N, C-alpha and C positions, 0 to 999 in steps of 0.2 A: 305427642298428640296434643293439638292446640285447642284450648277452650278459653272463653272470656272470663268465666268464673269457675272455681273449683271448690267443692266442699270436702274437707278432710276430717275424719274422726280419728282421734287419738285416745286410746284407753290407757288407764294408769298414768294420766297426763301430768299428775303432780310428782311422779317418781323421778329418779335420776335420769333415766333415758328420755322420758318426756321433756324434762327441763332442758336436756341437751338438744332436742330436735325442734321444739315449738318455735323458737326464735328464727331458726333457719327456714322453716316452712313459711313463716309470716313475712320473711324478707323478700320472697320472690325467687330465691335461689333455685328452688326445685321445679316450679311450674312456669317460670319465666316472668320477665318484667312487665308483661302486658296482661297478666292473668290475676284478677282479684281472687282473694282466698278467704273462705270462711272456715274457722276452726270449731269443730264440735268436740268438746273435751269431756271425757267420761272418767269418773272416779268413784270409789266406794264412798259411802256417806261420811265416814269420819275424816276423810282426806279432803272434803270440799273446801274447808277454810284455807288449807294450804294451797289448793288450786286457785282460790280467789286471789291469793298473793301473787301467784305466777301470772294471772291475767292482769293484775295491776302493772306488773313489769312489762307485759306485752303492750298495754296501753301507753306506758311511759316511753316506749321505743318509737311511738308515732309512725308505725309502718304505713306507708301510703297504700299498699296493696291489701292490707288486712281490713276486710269489710265487716266482719261480724265474728263474735266469739260466743259460743253456747257452752254453758257449764251445766252438767247434770250428773245424777247418779242412776239414770234410767237409760239402758242401752237403746230402747226404741226411740227415745228422744234424740240420743246422740247420733244414731244411724239414719235418721230421717233425711232422705234425699241426697245422701253423700255419694261422692265419686270414688273416694279412697277411704279404706279403713285400715288404720295402723294399730293392730291389736298388740299393744305393748304390755298391758297389765296382766299379770298372772301371779299366783301365790309362789313366793320364793321357796327354795329348798332350805329346810332348817337342819341344824346339826343332827346327824344320825338318821336322817330321813332317806329311805331307799327311793330309787328312781320310780319304781312302780307306785309307791305311796304318793309321790309328787304328781304323777299322771292322774291318779284317782282324785286327788284334791282339786286339780285344775279342770278336770273333765266337765263338771256341771257349769262352770263359768263359760266354757266355750260352746256348750249346748245352748245356753241362753243367748249368747252373742250371735251364734249361727242363725237362730230363729229371728233375732232382732234385725239382722242384715236384710231380711225380706222388705224392710222399710226403705232400703237404699235406692239410689237411682239405677236405671237399667244397665248403665255402663260400669257399675261399681267393681272395684278390684280390692281384695283384702290381702294384707300380708300379716302373718303372725310372727311377732318378735318374742313374745313371752314364752319361756321354756316350760316343758319340752315342746319346742315350736312345731316340729313336724306333726306330732300326734295331736297337739291342740288344734292345728289347722285341719287335720283330718276330721276331728270331732265337729268343728264348726261347719265344715263343708257338708258333712253328712246330716246336719240338722238344719240345713238352709235350702230354700228354693232357688237361690242364686246358682247359676251354672258352675260346675266344679272347676272349670278352667279359669275362674275368676279368683280362686284361692291359691295362696302360696305361703311358704314359710321361709324365714330368713337364713340363708347360708352365705350371704354376701360378706359378712364379717369374717368368716373362715377363708373366703376367697381373698379378701384384702390382706389378711394375715399371711396367707401363702405368697402373695405377690411380694410383700415386704421381705419375707425370709429369702426368697429366690433372688431378689434384687441385691440384698446385702451379701449373700454368698457369691454372687457373680460380680459384685463391685460395679453395679449399674444402677441408674435411677429406676424407680418403679414403673415409669412410663415405657421402659424397654421390655417389660414383661407383659405377656398376653396369653390368654386362653388356658389359664389354670382352671381346672374343673374340680369342684367339690362334689363328690358322689355320696348320696345317702342321707344320713341323719346329722342334725346339728348336735353332735355328741362326740364322745371320745372314740366312737367307732367310725366316724366319717373318714372318707379316703380323699385326701388332697392329691390330685393327679398331676405330677410333673411330666409324665411320659408324653402327654399331648400338648404340653405348654411350649411357648416360644419365648426366646430372649433375643431381642434385636432381630426378629424374623427367623432365627435359627432354632432348631429343636433344643429345648432346655437341656436334654440329656447329652447333647454335643457340647454345649457351652460349659456346663458344670460336669466335669468328668469324674467327680467323686460320687459315684452312683450308690455307694454304701450310705452316704449322707442323705441322698435323695430318697432312698427307700427305708431310711431309719430315722435319723434325728429330725429331718425336715418334716416328716409326717407326724412324728411325736410332738414336736414343738407346736404345730398348728392345732393338733387335736387337743392339747392341754393348755393352750395359751390363756384361756379364760381363768383357769385355776392359778396359773402363774401370776396373772395380773392381781387377783385377789390376794395371793400370798405376799406380793410386793407392796400393794397399795392399801390393803385392808378393806377394799370395796370392789364391787364388780366393775367390769369394763363398760361403763355406761356411755361415755362420749363416743367411743369407737363403735359401739352397737348402734347408737343413734345415727352416726355418720353412715354406717353400712345400710341402715334402713332407708335413708334418703337416697343413697346410691341405687338401691333396689328399685325404689319408685321411679327414679329418673331413667333407669335402664328399661323399664317396662313402658315408660312414656315416650321414649325416643326410638327411632329405628336403629337397630344394631348395625354398626359398620360392617361392610362385607368382609368375610374371613375371620370375624371375631365372634365371641360369645361370652356370656356371663353365667354365673351359677345361681340357681334358685331351686328351692324345693317346690315341686308342682305335682299334681296327681299323675301317677305313672299310667301311660297308655300301653304298657308292655314293652317299650323300648329297652334294648339291652337285656331283655329277659327278666326285667323287674316286674313283680306281680302287679297287675293292673289295680289302680285305685290307691296304692300306697302313696303317701306324700313323701316323695323321694327327690333329693337334689340331683339335678341333671345339668348338662350344658344347654343353655337356652338362647334363642335369638328372638327379638321382638320386631314386629312389623311397624311399630310406632303408631298403630291405629287401635290398640287395645288387644291385639292378638299376639300369640307367640308360638314358636315351634321348638321341640326338643331336637337338638343337633344330632343327626344320624351318622353312622359310619365311622365313629372314632374307634381306633384299635385299642383293645384292652389286653395286656399281656396276662399270662397266667398269674403273676404276682398281683396285678390289678384286679383280676376277676375274683381272687381269693378275698381281697380287701372289700370289694363291693358286696360279695356274698355275706360277709360278716355284718356289715351295716344294714343290709336288707333283712337279715335274720333278726337283728335288734328291733327294727321297725315292725316286723311281723309280731314279735313278742309284745311290743307296746300296744299294738292294735288289739291284740287278744285281751289285754288288761281292761280295755274300755269298750269291749264288744257290745255290752249292754247299753252303751250310750249312743250307738249308731242306730239310725232309723232305717 
């Protein structure tokens, strides 16, 4: 989708993910070399001095396309007139915290941000990166006047992880892999679907004949990759999450090539029997004009349906935890 100017809000902008994506946004990589960009950066008040340091670095890059930078701790200021909201900031999970507690802690943040998005431009699109991303996006959507189909949550990181695993197993470059779908939640219940994927244009199940691996270790590695990165690095996967968030934006901005799709959590319209309104990851195609459709007609085996049902159940349970935050 071509514009001459684009305003992008990034929340949690001084954090690790924000630091990994702001410079790539400012460079023109995402929206093109002919599009001026304004960055609206939101942080909690104590992090504003750190954010000022990040903005110094942005200044020092002298990006020709970077027109303006707004720093604020007020979501209404951050979201004023924006075309994209990248909702990265959320309260991280602390040691011993249950997922339900994390959902309750983050809920009020996304109630406020959903309301503040009413200040955005008419074509605004919002992607939630901060975990638990699906349910945070659901809360924001249900507290905003912005149309529901403008909200999404990030499962592109899981898709990218799945591409890498299949490529390594098949001994091919990642460019040979296509149409891996992440179904459901950005959590350990997600279902990375190799049954509908292609490798060099052939069904992945034909290219990789170790079906026990495809239905076992492959799924487990993708589901638990974030924890594995933390165990190895001592920190969360910030750079790959930022990269995936930018991939997500670019996929919605461009027309999806014929015969291909990408994964994103969007409000369910009942496709594949998923309860309407849940923020659920589906195979998606973009028209490049701000619209998208859920890909229809993919075959789900009994194995796949069982996995999809589990992740849907988890999302229903998460929704129930925050039912009082929905309007």
